[in-house]
N, C-alpha and C positions, 0 to 999 in steps of 0.2 A: 389780468388773468384771461386775456382774450383766447389763450390756448384752450379754454374749456369748449369752445364751439367746434374745434377740430375733432375732439373725441365725440361730441354729439353727432357730427356729420358722419363718422365712421359707423356709429350705431345705426344711423338712418340711411346708410348707403351700402352696407356690405353686400356683395353680389357674387354669383357664380353661374356658370352655364351647364345645361344637360337636359334630360328628359325624364319625366316620371308622372305618375297619376297625381292629380290635384288632391289636397286635403290636409295641408300642414297647419292650416289655421281656419278659424270660423268667426262668424259674427259674435261679438262680445269679448274677444280676447283682449287682455289687458297685460302689458309689460311695463315695469318700472325699474329704472337703474339708478344707483347711487354713485356719484362721481367724487373721487377723492384725489388731493394733491399731495404728492410725496408719501402716499400710503397712510396719512393720518388725518389731514384736514379735509372735511366734507366740503366739496366745491359746488355741488348742485345735484340736481336730479333731471333724468330724462324719462319720458313716458311715450308709449305707443298704444293706440286703441283702434280696434277693427270694428267697423259697422258695415252692414249690408245696405245696398242701394240699387238703383236701376238707372239706365241711360238708354234712351232710344229703344225701349222695350227689352233691353238686354240686362241680365244680372250682373252686378258689379260690387266692388268693395270701396268704402271710403275709409282711409286710414288717416289718423291724426297723430303727429308726433310733436311733442313739445319738450323744450329744454329751458332750464332756468338755474341761475346761481342762488345760493342761500348763504346765510351766516356771514362771516367775516368777509368772504370773497365778494358776496353781494354788495358790501359797503364800498368796496374799491373798484369793482368792475361788474356792473349789473347786466345780466343777459336775460332776455325774454324772447325765446325763438318759437315760431310756430311753422310747422311743415305739414302739408296735407297732400294726399295723392288720391285720385279716383282712377280705378282701373277695372277692366272687364274680368269677370270670373273665368271665362274660358281661356283666353289668351294671356291674361295677367298683364297686358300692355296698358299703360296709362293713357287717359284721354284728358286729364286736367290735373295741374299741379299748382299748389300755392306755396309761396315762400314769403313769410313776414318775420323779419329778424330785427332785433334792437340788441346790439353788443356794445355796451359802453357808450352809447350815443350814435353809433354807426348803425344806420338802418336800411332796410330794403323791404319793398312791398311789391311783389311780382306774381304774376299768374302766367302759366303756360298752357295753352290749348293745343292738343295734338290732333292734327288732321291725318289719319292714317291712309286715307284714300289718295292723297296727294303727297304724302311724305313731307308734311310741312309742320313746323311749330310756330304758333303765334304767341309772341311774348308781350305781355302788357305790363309796362312799368307805371304803377299807379302814382308813385311819387313825382315822376317827370310827365305824367300824362302822355305817355308815349307807347306806340305799338309798332312791333317789328315782326317780320316773317322770315324764317330760316328753313333751309332744306335739312332734313334729318334722315337717318337710316330707318329701315323697316323695323328692326328689332331694338330700337333705342328706348331707354327707360329714363325716368327721373330719379333723384336721389333716393326717395322713399319707396317707390314701386320696386326698385331693384332688389331690396331686401326681401320682399314677399315673392318675387319671382324666384330668387334663390332658394327660399325655403320649400319650394315645390319641385326641387330637381334632385336627381340621384347622384350622390357623391361617393357611393360605395366603392367604385373602381378606381378612385384617385390614388396615385402613388406619390410618395414624398418627392418634392421638387417640381411636380407639375404646376404650370402657370396657366391662368385662366384670364380672358379679357371680356369685358362687356361694355358697350358704349352707353354712356349716361349723358343726357342733355341737361345743361344747367345755365341759366341766364341767356346766353347767346352763342354757346359753343357746345360741341360734343366732346366729351372727354372719354378716354379709354380707361376704364378701371381695371387694374391688373393685380392679381393676387397669387400667392404661391402657397401650395399645400405642404404643411410641415409635419403632418402625421396625426396620431390619435393619442389622447391623454385623458386620464380621470382627474378631475379637480374637486376641491371642497368649495361648496357654496352655502348660501343660507338655507337652501333645500336639501343639503346633504351632499354626499359624493355623487357626481354625475359624469358620465362618459361623454367626451367631447372630440370633435375634429378641430384641428388647429390650423389657422391661416395667417398669412403675413401680407398685407397690402404694401405695394411698392410705392412709397411716397417721396416727394421731392424733399431733399434735405435743405437746411438754410436757417432762417431765423427762428422757426418753431421746433421742428423736429431735430433730434440729436444726429441722426444719420438716415440714409435712404431707407434702411430696413429697421425702423425703430418701433413700429406698431405691430402688435400680436393680437389676434382675435381667437377666442374659444367658443365654438358653437356646439350645442347639444347633439350628440350622435344618435338621434332618433328621428321619428317622422316630423316632429315640430321644427327642428333646426333653428333653435333660438340662440341668438348671441348671449352668452352667459357672462363673459368677462372680456374686457378690452384693456390692454396695457400699452402705454406710449412713453418712451423716453424722450424727454424734451431738452432744449438748450439749457433750461434751468429746472432741475427737478424732474418729476414724472407725474403722469396722470393716469388714473385707473377708473375704470367703470365696472361695477358688478351688479348682477341681477339682485333686485331688492324686493320685488313683489311680482307674482305670477297669478293670473286667474283666467278662466275661460278657455283653457287649451283644448285643441281638437283631439290631441293624443297624450298618452302618458309620457313622463319624463324618463330618461335613461338613467335611473338611479342605480347605485351599486349598494347592495345589501352588505352590512357589516358581518 
């Protein structure tokens, strides 16, 4: 069940580009997702928590993302993942990223320090006691900060078929995250019917995903822009993530009254 981590990664890395006033999230926000395999077996849970902090006298946020398997899935393939990002409140650009993962015995323990004055990323591999420096783009994000950058952007003018790119630095390379806008849709959730905007990341086909365009993401069509649902067709079966718990939102949800 290593495929679980791919869904967790999409929850922690969904991203878009544009401009808008800040205010989609605040200190104390908590999001929890239930992951299910083939629409019936609970595979695990993922959570994200926002805390305020400071760095060099500047206001910042500390976001903690965790993912783990549960139940029968946990017996066969145990996942315990921890992602953390620190980014400035004004620019939303990260200055520190932590990735600690254990996926069925496959482990990584890395930190990335972003030097924005020199456009460098210092990667510390704690398992290998190794440190490397890489050149980065000015607007590069980490997996987790990209989500919170997206949530403060204006997507009201998007048209079906539009594609967006955002550079994300992970481990030792910059990847271009590419997404396609599919339109708007109202979906049923644990919190009732909610208006959403729909995106499709363009992912590499192969051993895990069924085809290049097999992942779909629904994001609340409001000022919060919360990922509410993710579906992925896999080589064997399918995986789905649904919002399970919400608290501490900065704005109201785009609920549809019956």
